[in-house]
C-alpha positions in Angstrom: 17.6 69.8 -56.4 14.5 71.9 -56.5 12.2 73.3 -53.8 13.0 75.9 -51.2 16.7 76.8 -51.2 18.9 79.1 -49.2 22.3 80.6 -50.3 24.7 80.7 -47.3 28.0 82.6 -47.5 30.8 81.6 -45.2 33.3 84.4 -44.5 36.5 83.0 -43.2 38.9 85.8 -42.3 41.6 87.1 -40.0 40.6 89.8 -37.5 42.2 93.1 -36.4 42.8 92.7 -32.7 40.5 94.9 -30.5 39.7 97.3 -33.4 36.0 97.5 -34.2 36.6 100.3 -36.7 39.2 98.4 -38.7 37.1 95.2 -38.7 33.9 96.9 -39.8 35.9 98.4 -42.7 37.4 95.0 -43.5 34.1 93.3 -43.6 32.5 96.1 -45.5 35.0 95.5 -48.3 34.5 91.7 -48.2 30.7 91.9 -48.1 30.0 94.6 -50.7 30.6 92.4 -53.8 28.0 89.9 -52.4 25.1 92.2 -53.1 22.1 90.3 -54.4 24.1 87.0 -54.7 23.4 85.4 -51.4 20.7 85.1 -48.7 22.8 84.8 -45.5 26.3 85.9 -44.7 28.0 84.3 -41.6 30.9 86.1 -39.9 33.2 84.8 -37.1 32.6 85.1 -33.4 33.5 88.5 -32.0 34.2 89.7 -35.5 34.8 93.3 -34.4 37.5 92.5 -31.8 38.8 89.0 -31.9 38.2 86.8 -28.8 39.1 89.5 -26.3 38.2 89.6 -22.6 38.6 93.4 -22.6 34.9 93.9 -22.4 34.9 97.1 -20.4 36.8 99.0 -23.1 35.4 97.2 -26.2 31.7 96.7 -25.4 28.9 98.4 -27.3 25.3 99.1 -26.5 22.7 96.8 -28.2 21.9 99.7 -30.6 25.6 100.8 -31.0 27.7 101.4 -34.1 28.3 97.7 -35.0 24.6 96.8 -34.8 23.8 99.9 -36.9 26.5 98.8 -39.4 24.9 95.4 -39.6 21.5 96.8 -40.3 22.8 99.2 -42.9 25.1 96.6 -44.6 22.4 93.9 -44.6 20.0 96.2 -46.4 22.7 97.3 -48.9 23.5 93.8 -50.0 20.0 92.4 -49.6 21.1 89.5 -47.4 20.9 88.6 -43.7 24.2 88.9 -41.8 25.1 87.1 -38.5 28.0 87.3 -36.2 28.8 88.1 -32.5 30.2 91.1 -30.7 30.6 92.3 -27.1 27.5 94.0 -25.7 26.9 95.8 -22.5 23.4 95.8 -21.2 22.2 96.5 -17.6 25.8 96.7 -16.4 26.4 93.1 -17.7 28.6 92.0 -20.6 27.4 89.5 -23.2 28.9 87.7 -26.1 25.9 88.3 -28.3 25.0 87.0 -31.7 23.0 89.2 -33.9 21.0 87.9 -36.9 20.0 91.0 -39.0 17.7 90.7 -42.0 17.6 93.1 -45.0 14.2 94.5 -43.8 15.9 95.6 -40.5 14.3 92.8 -38.5 16.9 91.7 -35.8 17.2 88.6 -33.6 19.8 88.1 -30.9 21.2 85.2 -28.9 23.6 85.4 -25.9 26.3 82.7 -25.7 25.2 80.1 -23.2 28.5 78.3 -22.6 31.1 80.9 -21.7 34.6 79.6 -22.2 36.0 79.0 -18.7 39.5 78.1 -20.0 39.9 81.7 -21.2 38.1 83.2 -18.3 35.1 84.3 -20.4 32.8 83.0 -17.6 34.3 85.5 -15.1 33.5 88.5 -17.4 30.5 87.6 -19.5 27.0 86.7 -18.4 25.7 83.4 -19.8 22.6 83.4 -21.9 19.7 81.2 -20.8 17.5 81.0 -23.9 17.8 79.3 -27.3 16.2 81.0 -30.4 15.0 79.7 -33.7 14.8 82.2 -36.6 12.3 81.8 -39.4 14.0 83.0 -42.6 13.1 82.4 -46.2 11.4 79.1 -45.5 14.1 77.7 -43.1 14.2 77.5 -39.4 17.7 78.5 -38.2 19.1 77.8 -34.7 22.3 79.9 -34.0 24.9 79.1 -31.4 28.4 80.4 -30.5 31.7 78.6 -30.5 32.0 76.7 -27.1 28.3 75.8 -27.3 29.4 73.3 -30.0 30.7 71.0 -27.3 27.4 70.6 -25.5 25.0 68.5 -27.6 22.0 68.7 -25.2 21.9 72.5 -25.6 21.8 72.1 -29.4 19.4 69.1 -29.6 16.8 69.4 -32.3 13.7 69.4 -30.2 11.9 72.2 -32.1 12.3 71.2 -35.7 15.0 73.5 -36.9 16.5 73.0 -40.4 19.9 74.7 -39.9 22.2 74.6 -36.9 24.7 77.5 -37.1 27.9 78.1 -35.1 30.1 81.2 -35.4 33.5 80.8 -33.7 37.0 81.7 -32.7 38.2 78.0 -32.4 41.9 77.7 -31.9 44.3 75.5 -34.0 45.3 73.2 -31.2 41.7 71.9 -30.9 40.6 72.1 -34.5 40.2 68.3 -34.8 37.4 68.6 -32.2 35.8 71.4 -34.3 35.7 69.2 -37.4 34.3 66.2 -35.6 31.7 68.0 -33.6 30.3 70.0 -36.5 29.8 66.8 -38.4 28.3 65.1 -35.4 25.8 67.9 -34.7 24.6 67.6 -38.3 24.1 63.9 -38.1 22.5 63.6 -34.7 20.1 66.5 -35.3 19.4 65.6 -39.0 19.9 69.2 -40.0 22.4 71.2 -42.0 25.2 72.4 -39.7 27.1 75.6 -40.5 30.4 76.5 -38.8 32.4 79.7 -39.5 35.8 80.1 -37.8 38.5 82.7 -38.1 42.1 82.4 -39.2 45.3 84.2 -38.2 46.8 85.0 -34.8 45.1 87.0 -32.1 46.5 89.4 -29.6 47.1 86.5 -27.2 49.2 84.7 -29.8 46.6 82.0 -30.3 46.7 80.8 -34.0 43.5 79.9 -35.8 43.2 77.8 -39.0 39.6 78.2 -40.0 38.0 74.9 -41.2 34.8 76.7 -41.8 32.3 74.3 -43.3 28.7 73.3 -44.0 27.5 69.7 -43.5 24.2 68.2 -44.7 22.0 66.2 -42.5 23.8 63.0 -43.3 27.2 64.5 -42.3 28.5 65.1 -45.8 30.5 68.2 -46.2 28.9 70.3 -48.9 31.3 73.2 -48.8 34.9 73.1 -50.0 37.8 72.3 -47.7 39.8 75.5 -47.3 42.2 75.6 -44.4 44.2 78.4 -42.9 43.5 80.9 -45.8 40.9 83.6 -46.1 38.0 82.7 -48.3 34.4 83.6 -49.1 32.2 80.8 -50.4 28.5 80.6 -51.1 26.7 77.3 -50.7 23.1 76.6 -51.6 21.3 74.4 -49.1 17.9 72.8 -49.9 14.8 72.1 -47.8 14.0 69.1 -49.9 17.2 67.4 -48.7 16.1 67.7 -45.1 12.5 66.7 -45.7 13.3 63.7 -47.8 16.0 62.4 -45.5 13.9 62.8 -42.4 11.0 61.1 -44.1 13.1 58.1 -45.1 15.2 57.9 -41.9 13.0 58.9 -39.0 15.7 59.0 -36.4 14.5 62.1 -34.7 11.2 60.3 -33.9 13.2 57.8 -31.8 15.2 60.4 -29.8 15.1 60.4 -26.0 12.7 62.8 -24.6 13.9 65.5 -22.2 13.2 69.1 -21.3 15.8 71.9 -21.4 15.8 74.0 -18.2 
């Protein structure tokens, strides 16, 4: 398929528990061989720490070492990189996604739906604003893990092309992850990208990955790779989105509402 294309790399990996230094080193080794071979690298949620509630000890400022690492690494491999980490700003903690481009341009999104089951809501401040990032001809709307369960927050009301979720989604509820990623792609007529971790965290919760990319008809266009670490680059095409939406104008018939 011709036209505008974007190479997206899924990085499904285990994480060192509460060790930003070790995790930055881990991902430096994983990412280095990707130089000039991809356009966007997607890392798991809280990729420097695992899904830890130890925000006081593990948080960084918004211009801290991990953000500086993202900027440096993105430039070195000539690809955007996205993932989340624990940020402290104005005496509040955020589970914040950064989307860093090779030219140093940086976007950020604070997780809207903090995970009450793990007590994330008691420690982290919820975000209030969605973002859409223009990158290489695509409009990308990034969210974080638990946001996946809430379709209204992710509804395609502003014409995005790619819906992106980075996560620490546990094994016991992995069937929901699979179903919801596919559903979000279909209902929003967009590509849907989901990157989840593997391994066992410091709270003994196991993760089995199931990172995937679905096209706007709900077809998985990435390989099925469960429980093991992998790096896969998938090319997505704007023509697929435009042609499908032109033929099947489902978004035009969607209910109207306003996000508040």
